[in-house]
N, C-alpha and C positions, 0 to 999 in steps of 0.2 A: 721474623718466621719463623725460624727452628723452634722456638719457643711456642707459640701459637702452635704448628702441629703435636707438641710434646701434651700441650692442653687439653687440646682436640683428642687425641689418644687415649688420655686419661680418663677424659670425661668419659667418651665410648665407651673403654671398658666398664668404668664405674657403673654405668647402667645394666651392662650384659650379663658382666658375670653373678649378680644376684637374679637374676631372671635366672638361670640354668640350675641354682641352687635349692630353687625355689621350689622342683616337682617333685613328686611326691613318691614316684618309682621309677626305677630303671628305663628307660627308650628299648633299649638292647636287650632286655633280661629274656634267656632263651627257654627252652620246654625244661624240662626235667628225665628229657634223655639219660641213660647212666653208657656210660661209653668201659667196656672189658677188653680182656685179650679175649681172642677165642680159641678155645681151648682147644674142642675137638678137633679143626684143624691144626692146629699146632703138635697136638699127638698125633695127627694122622699123619703130618710129614716126617715127624722126626719115626715112627714105626719104621713107615718106607723107608728111611736111610739108612738105622740100624743097620739091615740084613748087609748095605750095599758097602757097610765099613767109610761111609759118608758123615761130618759130623756137622750140624748143622747151629750155626750161630743166627740166633733173633737179634738182627741191628732195629729194626722195627718190627713189633712181631702183632700181626692181624688183629685187629681190634672188632669185637662187636657192638653196634649199639642196639639196645633196647628201650622203648620206649614208655615210659611209667604215666 
């Protein structure tokens, strides 16, 4: 019984996996957007913090998305 299940599983896998490889393009290809650091916002925050004696450490700098 276990051997029959293994054979059935291998047969199903051998039929399904080549079907995935035969597609020409990626199914979830994203747009051609570029994501960069929002430099204007970073500079504005750092300029406001400097006179107050506050040191800013960006763990996750703000990002800006531009669609091409």
